N, CA, C and O of each residue as an XYZ file, in Angstrom:
752
protein
N       0.945     -0.713     -0.041
C      -0.376      0.299     -0.341
C       1.114      1.459     -0.056
O       1.110      2.564      0.487
N       1.907      0.933     -0.465
C       3.312      2.509     -0.102
C       3.361      2.467      1.513
O       2.732      2.175      2.530
N       4.575      2.974      0.995
C       5.208      3.006      2.819
C       5.427      4.959      3.593
O       5.774      5.988      3.014
N       5.073      4.742      4.909
C       4.470      5.765      5.595
C       5.495      6.702      5.444
O       6.626      6.221      5.518
N       5.411      8.014      5.235
C       6.588      8.689      4.803
C       6.465     10.250      5.822
O       5.703     11.193      5.604
N       7.567     10.102      7.047
C       8.242     11.254      8.003
C       7.610     12.796      7.304
O       7.269     13.132      6.170
N       7.663     13.405      8.484
C       6.737     14.408      8.457
C       7.501     15.640      7.647
O       6.745     16.500      7.196
N       8.817     15.797      7.433
C       9.292     16.791      6.364
C       8.844     16.541      5.113
O       8.340     17.510      4.545
N       8.899     15.087      4.271
C       8.917     14.751      3.463
C       7.124     15.447      3.422
O       6.949     16.500      2.808
N       5.976     14.783      4.082
C       4.952     15.062      3.648
C       4.292     16.491      3.742
O       3.192     16.778      3.267
N       5.309     17.522      4.572
C       4.913     18.363      4.693
C       5.612     19.522      3.012
O       5.298     20.712      2.972
N       6.232     19.080      2.203
C       6.853     19.471      1.400
C       6.076     18.586      0.227
O       6.761     18.309     -0.758
N       5.032     18.232      0.247
C       4.476     17.531     -1.001
C       2.852     18.311     -1.131
O       1.813     17.687     -1.344
N       2.959     19.819     -0.943
C       1.395     20.227     -1.130
C       0.377     19.516     -2.296
O      -0.816     19.817     -2.348
N       0.753     18.925     -2.855
C       0.148     18.396     -4.783
C       0.364     17.477     -4.172
O       0.380     16.853     -5.233
N       0.647     16.393     -3.125
C      -0.349     15.222     -3.207
C      -1.079     15.039     -1.576
O      -0.892     15.593     -0.493
N      -2.071     13.856     -2.121
C      -2.973     13.700     -0.455
C      -1.786     12.934      0.182
O      -0.868     12.180     -0.141
N      -2.483     13.740      1.614
C      -1.772     13.112      2.719
C      -3.033     12.179      3.553
O      -4.228     12.471      3.584
N      -2.430     11.098      4.138
C      -3.716     10.404      4.293
C      -3.103      9.504      6.150
O      -2.116      8.833      6.453
N      -3.883      9.821      6.653
C      -3.781      9.363      8.311
C      -4.593      8.044      7.885
O      -5.731      8.141      7.425
N      -3.959      6.812      8.058
C      -5.014      5.673      8.462
C      -4.504      4.807      9.935
O      -3.392      4.539     10.387
N      -5.845      4.546     10.384
C      -6.189      3.988     11.544
C      -6.557      2.439     11.534
O      -7.713      2.121     11.257
N      -5.686      1.548     11.805
C      -6.195      0.340     12.150
C      -7.369     -0.002     13.077
O      -7.503      0.541     14.174
N      -8.223     -0.934     12.587
C      -9.254     -1.152     13.966
C     -10.820     -0.539     13.897
O     -11.738     -0.938     14.613
N     -10.923      0.504     12.893
C     -12.333      0.972     12.448
C     -12.708      0.972     11.731
O     -13.304      1.906     11.194
N     -12.514     -0.286     11.293
C     -13.602     -0.179      9.566
C     -14.469     -0.080      9.758
O     -15.028     -0.334     10.825
N     -15.214      0.598      8.155
C     -16.257      1.413      8.401
C     -16.539      2.749      8.854
O     -17.660      3.224      8.670
N     -15.569      3.444      9.467
C     -15.466      4.835     10.060
C     -14.979      5.920      8.840
O     -14.997      7.150      8.793
N     -14.551      4.911      7.910
C     -13.155      5.348      6.980
C     -13.787      6.481      5.795
O     -14.926      6.210      5.415
N     -13.300      7.412      5.338
C     -14.104      8.322      4.537
C     -12.892      9.064      3.714
O     -12.127      9.510      4.569
N     -12.378      9.396      2.314
C     -11.423     10.195      1.557
C     -12.039     11.730      1.334
O     -13.171     12.096      1.018
N     -11.182     12.253      1.542
C     -11.284     13.722      0.893
C     -10.244     14.126      0.496
O      -9.169     13.720      0.938
N     -10.417     15.403     -0.831
C      -9.446     16.073     -1.113
C      -8.519     16.643     -0.449
O      -8.783     16.975      0.706
N      -7.470     16.855     -0.878
C      -6.542     18.021      0.227
C      -6.420     19.194     -0.038
O      -5.922     19.534     -1.112
N      -6.896     20.198      0.986
C      -7.844     21.883      0.900
C      -6.668     22.686      0.310
O      -5.526     22.247      0.444
N      -6.867     23.681     -0.245
C      -6.038     24.245     -1.368
C      -5.066     24.726     -0.297
O      -5.172     24.984      0.902
N      -3.869     24.754     -1.379
C      -1.922     24.576     -0.608
C      -2.115     23.442      0.382
O      -3.171     22.846      0.596
N      -1.100     23.263      0.875
C      -0.225     22.345      1.676
C      -1.240     22.272      2.857
O      -0.915     22.865      3.885
N      -2.191     21.745      2.835
C      -3.221     21.147      3.866
C      -2.348     21.150      5.161
O      -2.454     22.100      5.935
N      -1.316     19.917      5.478
C      -0.260     20.165      6.572
C      -0.316     21.525      6.936
O      -0.902     21.767      7.991
N      -0.022     22.105      6.546
C       0.711     23.413      7.118
C      -0.359     23.725      7.574
O      -0.680     23.486      8.738
N      -1.195     24.395      6.609
C      -2.420     25.005      7.036
C      -3.277     24.393      8.342
O      -4.131     25.097      8.880
N      -3.008     23.107      8.793
C      -3.663     22.723     10.130
C      -2.452     22.494     11.359
O      -2.597     22.050     12.498
N      -1.269     22.956     10.692
C      -0.447     23.270     12.211
C       0.364     22.267     12.546
O       0.988     22.188     13.605
N       0.370     21.407     11.567
C       1.212     19.789     11.583
C       2.608     19.630     11.045
O       3.113     18.589     10.623
N       3.355     21.273     11.156
C       4.436     20.770     10.474
C       5.657     20.155     11.448
O       5.475     20.036     12.659
N       6.660     19.855     10.936
C       7.371     18.813     11.806
C       6.385     17.321     11.321
O       5.698     17.119     10.320
N       6.682     16.479     12.487
C       6.185     14.986     12.509
C       4.610     15.371     12.433
O       4.013     15.681     13.463
N       3.763     15.329     10.782
C       2.398     15.800     10.984
C       1.400     14.549     12.318
O       0.725     14.613     13.346
N       1.904     13.643     11.433
C       1.268     12.646     12.861
C       0.995     12.279     14.368
O       0.283     11.510     15.013
N       2.151     13.451     14.620
C       2.115     13.204     15.947
C       0.604     14.079     17.053
O       0.085     13.587     18.055
N       0.298     15.289     16.468
C      -0.505     15.941     17.179
C      -2.115     14.782     16.793
O      -2.866     14.393     17.688
N      -2.244     14.546     15.757
C      -3.296     13.578     15.408
C      -3.397     12.421     16.004
O      -4.358     11.900     16.570
N      -2.300     12.051     15.826
C      -2.643     10.378     16.543
C      -2.591     10.767     17.650
O      -3.487     10.268     18.332
N      -1.963     11.433     18.177
C      -1.889     11.398     20.233
C      -3.751     12.107     20.623
O      -4.190     11.874     21.749
N      -4.572     12.843     19.701
C      -5.466     12.777     19.842
C      -6.644     12.011     19.536
O      -7.721     12.296     20.059
N      -6.519     11.092     18.752
C      -6.931      9.890     18.203
C      -6.834      9.515     19.127
O      -7.638      9.755     20.028
N      -5.605      8.636     19.274
C      -5.886      7.456     20.320
C      -6.325      8.368     21.698
O      -6.590      7.567     22.594
N      -6.483      9.728     22.146
C      -7.328      9.630     23.300
C      -8.507      9.436     23.541
O      -9.239      8.714     24.218
N      -8.531     10.196     22.877
C     -10.350     10.035     22.356
C     -10.844      8.462     22.311
O     -11.642      8.014     23.135
N     -10.239      7.639     21.191
C     -10.785      6.583     21.413
C     -10.362      5.942     22.871
O     -11.284      5.420     23.497
N      -9.659      5.938     23.193
C      -9.909      5.312     24.650
C     -10.620      6.142     25.743
O     -11.058      5.612     26.764
N     -10.694      7.162     25.546
C     -11.859      7.726     26.121
C     -13.723      6.501     25.653
O     -14.686      6.415     26.415
N     -13.627      5.947     24.549
C     -14.489      5.660     23.902
C     -14.576      3.933     24.684
O     -15.370      2.992     24.694
N     -13.847      4.116     25.001
C     -13.157      2.458     25.552
C     -12.976      1.367     24.205
O     -13.466      0.245     24.079
N     -11.908      2.287     23.067
C     -11.404      1.201     22.125
C     -10.084      1.424     22.208
O      -9.383      2.064     22.992
N      -9.749      0.386     20.677
C      -8.034      0.496     20.423
C      -7.835      0.772     19.210
O      -8.375      0.141     18.301
N      -7.028      1.758     19.024
C      -6.931      2.151     17.900
C      -5.847      1.216     16.980
O      -5.669      1.388     15.774
N      -5.367      0.497     17.559
C      -4.284     -0.445     16.831
C      -3.591      0.855     16.039
O      -3.826      2.037     16.290
N      -2.595      0.294     14.930
C      -1.663      1.098     14.679
C      -2.059      2.202     13.598
O      -2.913      1.873     12.774
N      -1.467      3.588     13.524
C      -1.686      4.710     13.039
C      -0.193      4.798     12.399
O       0.874      4.528     12.951
N      -0.473      5.339     10.822
C       0.295      5.459     10.234
C       0.409      6.925      9.047
O      -0.743      7.113      8.656
N       0.884      7.439      8.719
C       0.703      8.665      7.873
C       1.599      8.012      6.624
O       2.664      7.397      6.571
N       0.451      8.541      5.486
C       1.180      7.955      4.427
C       1.006      9.136      3.016
O      -0.113      9.642      2.938
N       1.741      9.445      2.251
C       1.551     10.356      1.332
C       1.632      9.838      0.015
O       2.698      9.451     -0.464
N       0.028      9.801     -0.883
C      -0.310      9.187     -1.833
C      -0.244      9.371     -2.946
O      -1.052     10.189     -3.389
N       0.477      8.887     -3.676
C       1.123      9.543     -4.886
C       0.742      8.745     -6.018
O       1.523      9.051     -6.919
N      -0.088      7.855     -6.434
C      -0.547      7.312     -7.339
C      -1.894      6.832     -7.305
O      -2.401      6.415     -6.264
N      -2.788      6.896     -8.939
C      -4.204      6.479     -8.649
C      -4.513      4.959     -7.874
O      -5.504      4.686     -7.197
N      -3.450      4.147     -8.164
C      -3.100      2.584     -7.758
C      -3.358      2.953     -6.382
O      -4.477      2.740     -5.915
N      -2.337      3.546     -5.597
C      -1.797      3.849     -3.849
C      -3.622      4.152     -3.460
O      -4.141      3.645     -2.466
N      -4.581      5.264     -4.672
C      -5.623      5.854     -3.658
C      -6.802      4.740     -3.779
O      -8.002      4.871     -3.538
N      -6.360      4.044     -4.053
C      -7.118      2.873     -4.732
C      -6.907      1.788     -3.210
O      -7.804      1.571     -2.396
N      -5.967      1.420     -3.165
C      -5.369      0.173     -2.309
C      -5.863      1.336     -0.654
O      -6.173      0.720      0.366
N      -5.867      2.581     -0.628
C      -6.449      3.121      0.359
C      -7.584      2.748      0.650
O      -7.941      1.937      1.505
N      -8.457      3.635     -0.416
C      -9.793      3.722     -0.563
C     -10.557      1.950      0.030
O     -11.416      1.706      0.876
N      -9.731      1.014     -0.904
C     -10.557     -0.171     -0.400
C      -9.665     -0.908      0.837
O      -9.782     -2.130      0.922
N      -8.927     -0.330      1.638
C      -8.387     -0.986      3.125
C      -9.480     -1.292      4.170
O      -9.249     -2.097      5.073
N     -10.574     -0.711      4.069
C     -11.375     -0.351      5.164
C     -10.911      0.570      6.175
O     -11.783      0.814      7.009
N      -9.680      1.227      6.381
C      -8.694      1.813      7.575
C      -9.835      3.010      7.501
O     -10.439      3.238      6.453
N     -10.014      3.584      8.444
C      -9.727      5.139      8.619
C      -8.815      5.818      8.012
O      -7.613      5.572      8.115
N      -9.519      7.133      7.026
C      -8.908      7.728      6.810
C      -8.913      9.140      6.172
O      -9.391      9.419      5.072
N      -8.307      9.982      7.035
C      -8.294     11.350      7.111
C      -7.510     11.971      6.674
O      -6.372     11.832      7.123
N      -7.736     12.872      5.675
C      -6.595     13.853      4.603
C      -6.636     14.948      5.369
O      -7.415     15.473      6.165
N      -5.237     15.209      4.755
C      -4.462     16.638      5.214
C      -5.839     18.209      4.944
O      -6.173     19.165      5.645
N      -6.248     17.697      3.565
C      -7.691     18.591      3.536
C      -8.343     18.803      4.643
O      -8.151     19.868      5.229
N      -9.397     17.692      5.252
C     -10.072     17.382      6.124
C     -10.032     18.169      7.540
O     -10.868     18.856      8.128
N      -8.418     17.692      7.901
C      -7.730     18.218      9.309
C      -7.765     19.676      9.266
O      -8.247     20.350     10.177
N      -7.026     20.367      7.739
C      -7.005     21.678      7.781
C      -8.297     22.708      7.871
O      -8.243     23.864      8.290
N      -9.594     21.949      7.330
C     -10.447     22.450      7.158
C     -11.310     22.301      8.461
O     -12.458     22.719      8.618
N     -10.744     21.808      9.119
C     -12.006     21.419     10.273
C     -10.843     22.196     11.763
O     -11.241     22.109     12.925
N      -9.725     22.760     11.488
C      -9.108     23.549     12.715
C      -7.840     23.047     12.925
O      -6.913     23.767     13.297
N      -7.731     21.848     12.711
C      -6.098     21.363     13.308
C      -6.356     20.032     14.076
O      -7.576     19.873     14.116
N      -5.582     18.813     14.825
C      -6.126     17.936     15.409
C      -7.139     17.888     16.389
O      -7.915     16.963     16.630
N      -7.021     19.191     17.022
C      -8.396     19.234     18.739
C      -9.717     18.963     17.601
O     -10.516     18.028     17.562
N      -9.662     19.494     17.212
C     -10.906     19.855     16.491
C     -11.227     18.668     15.316
O     -12.318     18.577     14.753
N     -10.169     17.852     15.077
C     -10.876     16.532     13.921
C     -10.745     15.543     15.377
O     -11.344     14.485     15.183
N     -10.263     15.595     16.459
C     -11.009     15.191     17.687
C     -12.475     15.025     18.429
O     -13.154     14.169     18.994
N     -12.504     16.289     18.085
C     -14.775     16.328     17.882
C     -15.039     15.979     17.290
O     -16.180     15.548     17.458
N     -14.508     15.749     16.123
C     -15.216     14.931     15.130
C     -15.347     13.432     15.121
O     -16.246     12.649     14.814
N     -14.033     13.318     15.602
C     -13.962     11.758     15.770
C     -14.687     11.316     17.133
O     -15.351     10.289     16.987
N     -14.705     11.792     18.260
C     -15.496     11.972     19.557
C     -17.396     11.658     18.775
O     -18.268     10.923     19.239
N     -17.442     12.332     17.809
C     -18.792     12.330     17.259
C     -18.898     11.118     17.023
O     -19.393     10.250     17.743
N     -18.286     10.994     15.679
C     -18.209     10.158     15.365
C     -18.464      8.468     15.664
O     -19.301      7.621     15.355
N     -17.103      8.549     16.521
C     -17.147      7.186     17.498
C     -18.941      7.074     18.104
O     -19.692      6.137     17.834
N     -19.298      8.261     18.936
C     -20.755      8.165     20.002
C     -21.450      7.685     18.906
O     -22.081      6.655     19.145
N     -21.527      8.104     17.799
C     -22.303      7.521     17.108
C     -22.624      6.075     16.067
O     -23.648      5.602     15.573
N     -21.354      5.744     16.054
C     -21.108      4.310     15.698
C     -21.687      3.359     16.943
O     -22.397      2.375     16.735
N     -21.403      3.666     17.857
C     -21.468      2.782     18.798
C     -22.290      3.131     20.022
O     -22.142      2.410     21.008
N     -23.125      4.132     20.083
C     -24.782      4.022     20.555
C     -25.508      4.114     19.804
O     -25.295      4.755     18.775
N     -26.522      3.558     20.035
C     -27.973      3.647     18.956
C     -29.003      4.430     19.860
O     -30.082      4.586     19.290
N     -28.937      4.921     21.039
C     -29.793      5.879     21.362
C     -30.204      6.972     20.689
O     -30.221      7.018     19.459
N     -30.668      8.205     21.671
C     -31.009      9.531     20.496
C     -29.873      9.840     20.208
O     -28.904      9.130     20.478
N     -29.777     11.470     19.336
C     -29.280     12.001     19.018
C     -28.676     12.720     20.214
O     -27.514     12.848     20.599
N     -29.658     13.078     20.599
C     -28.802     13.973     22.260
C     -27.837     13.471     23.074
O     -26.868     14.081     23.524
N     -28.352     11.538     23.365
C     -27.614     10.993     23.968
C     -26.299     11.080     23.206
O     -25.460     11.654     23.900
N     -25.886     10.755     22.161
C     -24.866     10.446     21.125
C     -24.033     11.772     21.433
O     -22.835     11.590     21.652
N     -24.478     12.996     21.476
C     -23.812     14.358     22.030
C     -23.547     13.782     22.431
O     -22.827     12.849     22.072
N     -24.145     14.104     23.770
C     -24.289     13.756     25.623
C     -22.109     13.109     25.266
O     -21.002     13.622     25.429
N     -22.771     11.508     24.639
C     -21.748     10.759     25.197
C     -20.499     11.394     24.669
O     -19.466     11.267     25.326
N     -20.491     12.204     23.315
C     -19.509     12.510     23.013
C     -18.737     13.868     23.261
O     -17.524     13.719     23.122
N     -18.966     14.632     23.457
C     -18.658     15.677     24.962
C     -18.008     15.077     25.825
O     -16.807     15.194     26.069
N     -18.899     14.304     26.400
C     -18.043     13.414     27.755
C     -16.677     12.701     27.426
O     -15.626     12.750     28.065
N     -16.978     11.999     26.216
C     -15.687     11.372     26.236
C     -14.114     12.274     25.753
O     -12.967     11.831     25.815
N     -14.575     13.640     25.281
C     -13.963     14.329     24.451
C     -13.284     15.359     25.788
O     -12.101     15.699     25.785
N     -14.226     15.745     26.840
C     -13.330     16.286     28.291
C     -12.478     15.032     28.647
O     -11.347     15.076     29.132
N     -13.152     13.954     28.349
C     -12.585     12.849     29.701
C     -11.197     13.378     28.944
O     -10.475     14.155     29.568
N     -10.776     12.906     27.429
C      -9.637     13.115     26.995
C      -8.802     14.261     27.329
O      -7.607     14.062     27.109
N      -9.175     15.687     27.917
C      -8.316     16.235     28.506
C      -8.753     17.361     27.475
O      -8.262     18.477     27.646
N      -9.602     17.174     26.459
C      -9.728     18.662     25.650
C     -10.847     20.047     25.836
O     -11.656     19.726     26.707
N     -10.973     20.639     25.614
C     -11.753     22.044     25.690
C     -12.915     21.562     25.552
O     -12.806     21.047     24.439
N     -14.080     21.336     25.929
C     -15.335     21.053     24.866
C     -15.892     22.297     24.188
O     -16.878     22.089     23.480
N     -15.524     23.341     24.255
C     -15.802     24.691     23.544
C     -15.480     24.279     21.965
O     -16.265     24.594     21.071
N     -14.120     23.465     21.676
C     -14.044     23.010     20.117
C     -14.929     22.664     19.714
O     -15.383     23.197     18.702
N     -15.693     21.407     20.453
C     -17.021     21.020     19.954
C     -17.746     21.791     19.235
O     -17.688     21.775     18.006
N     -18.813     22.857     20.163
C     -19.197     24.327     19.765
C     -18.587     24.518     18.527
O     -19.393     24.285     17.626
N     -17.661     24.796     18.184
C     -17.222     25.719     17.829
C     -16.850     25.233     16.623
O     -16.918     25.887     15.582
N     -16.265     23.561     16.746
C     -16.588     22.808     15.428
C     -17.531     22.625     14.482
O     -17.386     22.339     13.294
N     -18.726     22.855     15.249
C     -19.953     22.504     14.676
C     -20.914     23.555     14.138
O     -21.697     23.568     13.188
N     -20.549     24.498     15.155
C     -21.043     25.717     13.983
C     -20.265     26.000     13.200
O     -20.609     27.015     12.593
N     -18.975     25.442     12.759
C     -18.374     26.367     11.392
C     -18.804     25.302     10.617
O     -19.017     25.498      9.420
N     -19.017     23.844     11.270
C     -19.420     22.891     10.174
C     -20.709     23.256      9.486
O     -20.961     23.018      8.305
N     -21.443     23.818     10.287
C     -23.204     23.781      9.818
C     -22.933     25.277      8.497
O     -23.622     25.377      7.481
N     -21.682     26.366      8.915
C     -21.864     27.363      7.977
C     -21.251     27.482      6.935
O     -21.467     28.346      6.085
N     -19.827     26.011      6.859
C     -18.943     25.830      6.022
C     -19.423     24.681      5.267
O     -19.784     23.541      5.561
N     -19.260     25.628      3.774
C     -19.555     24.575      2.671
C     -18.165     23.738      2.525
O     -18.096     22.679      1.900
N     -17.294     24.229      3.050
C     -16.048     23.130      2.421
C     -16.131     21.938      3.700
O     -16.021     20.758      3.366
N     -16.268     22.179      4.725
C     -16.771     21.174      5.793
C     -18.062     20.489      5.416
O     -17.922     19.372      5.915
N     -18.768     20.506      5.058
C     -20.304     19.433      4.555
C     -19.178     19.235      3.533
O     -18.434     18.385      4.021
N     -18.636     19.687      2.153
C     -18.500     18.634      1.032
C     -17.112     17.754      1.949
O     -17.031     16.538      1.774
N     -16.487     18.177      2.523
C     -14.702     17.354      2.977
C     -15.397     16.186      3.818
O     -14.870     15.073      3.833
N     -16.469     16.413      4.453
C     -16.952     15.408      5.968
C     -17.373     14.010      5.303
O     -16.943     13.741      4.182
N     -17.995     13.350      5.811
C     -18.496     12.200      5.558
C     -20.062     12.209      6.128
O     -20.266     12.902      7.125
N     -21.020     11.578      5.630
C     -22.343     12.011      5.914
C     -22.428     11.118      7.597
O     -21.854     10.178      8.147
N     -23.418     12.019      7.884
C     -23.853     11.128      8.790
C     -24.716     12.117     10.262
O     -25.376     13.095      9.913
N     -24.655     11.832     11.591
C     -25.608     12.514     12.449
C     -24.485     13.159     13.108
O     -23.731     12.719     13.977
N     -24.532     14.689     12.319
C     -24.104     15.507     13.393
C     -24.736     16.542     13.904
O     -25.706     16.951     13.266
N     -24.561     16.869     14.500
C     -25.023     18.014     15.230
C     -24.929     19.555     14.512
O     -24.482     20.644     14.873
N     -25.430     19.167     13.608
C     -25.964     20.266     12.833
C     -26.641     21.338     13.012
O     -26.340     22.531     12.962
N     -27.796     20.663     13.273
C     -29.328     21.772     13.362
C     -29.029     22.696     14.616
O     -28.432     22.349     15.635
N     -29.564     23.937     14.335
C     -29.463     24.963     15.853
C     -29.726     24.487     16.948
O     -29.213     24.909     17.985
N     -30.827     23.237     16.886
C     -31.668     22.956     17.958
C     -30.377     22.378     19.065
O     -29.967     22.760     20.161
N     -30.017     21.279     18.140
C     -28.655     20.758     18.884
C     -27.212     21.114     18.674
O     -26.290     20.415     19.094
N     -27.038     22.368     17.924
C     -25.865     23.170     18.811
C     -26.212     24.297     19.850
O     -25.398     25.013     20.431
N     -27.244     24.311     19.940
C     -27.357     25.303     21.342
C     -27.609     24.303     22.284
O     -27.080     24.642     23.343
N     -28.321     22.948     22.410
C     -28.422     22.005     23.772
C     -26.654     21.904     23.766
O     -26.079     22.361     24.753
N     -26.007     21.435     22.890
C     -24.695     20.886     23.345
C     -24.173     22.256     23.704
O     -23.249     22.036     24.488
N     -24.351     24.200     23.444
C     -23.968     24.861     24.007
C     -24.037     25.354     25.190
O     -23.147     25.972     25.775
N     -25.224     25.063     25.619
C     -25.765     25.256     27.502
C     -24.915     24.080     27.514
O     -23.828     24.489     27.922
N     -24.833     22.807     27.277
C     -24.657     21.551     28.570
C     -22.816     21.934     28.430
O     -22.151     21.645     29.424
N     -22.285     22.383     27.562
C     -20.863     23.358     27.781
C     -20.816     24.031     28.822
O     -19.921     24.041     29.667
N     -21.856     24.661     28.793
C     -21.931     26.138     29.789
C     -22.047     25.781     30.916
O     -21.592     26.470     31.829
N     -22.546     24.868     31.092
C     -23.406     23.733     32.509
C     -21.864     23.397     33.034
O     -21.332     23.350     34.143
N     -21.507     23.227     31.924
C     -19.812     22.685     32.608
C     -19.257     23.566     33.051
O     -18.057     23.307     33.143
N     -19.534     24.624     33.428
C     -18.608     25.915     33.774
C     -17.676     26.613     32.636
O     -16.643     27.258     32.821
N     -18.298     26.320     31.457
C     -17.049     27.083     31.017
C     -17.964     28.025     29.954
O     -19.079     27.749     29.512
N     -17.046     29.368     29.649
C     -17.899     30.037     28.679
C     -17.918     30.382     27.494
O     -16.886     30.972     27.173
N     -18.632     30.272     26.719
C     -18.985     30.482     24.904
C     -18.859     31.960     24.925
O     -19.017     32.607     23.890
């Protein structure tokens, strides 16, 4: 499927698709084109592009009681390699998606919601609460969740880049999330 690439090589290939692969969560994957320019630089992933993102995703998965397995960063340089990535069944997060979200922690907010949606069959408000609790237990500021979904609902780029799913994009769900975050003692 190609070799994992180090941070410097990734950071200097703005015309390549950079993808994070996570084993162990098949069925949660998607592919998205890179953002304009160097998605890694826009996302603040200079140096080792995988370090902040992989540690964030591991922390979020652990709070959901899941093990991610091996994580790697690849530079996809051919249609055949892109096909291999697409057919792998692994979780795929592109540099464009990371950049559009606003960095690793906000991707973690999305990831927490994706895991809650996947593992909880309750109401959407139950899944939103589960995602929020897991995100906070992982040590992240819950205001990032509110900001992500506000931006996502207003952004055609995020709507296009993101996978379809049950996301808290409605005004009612975002308002409920904001109220919950405020009840935790955070100012919005």
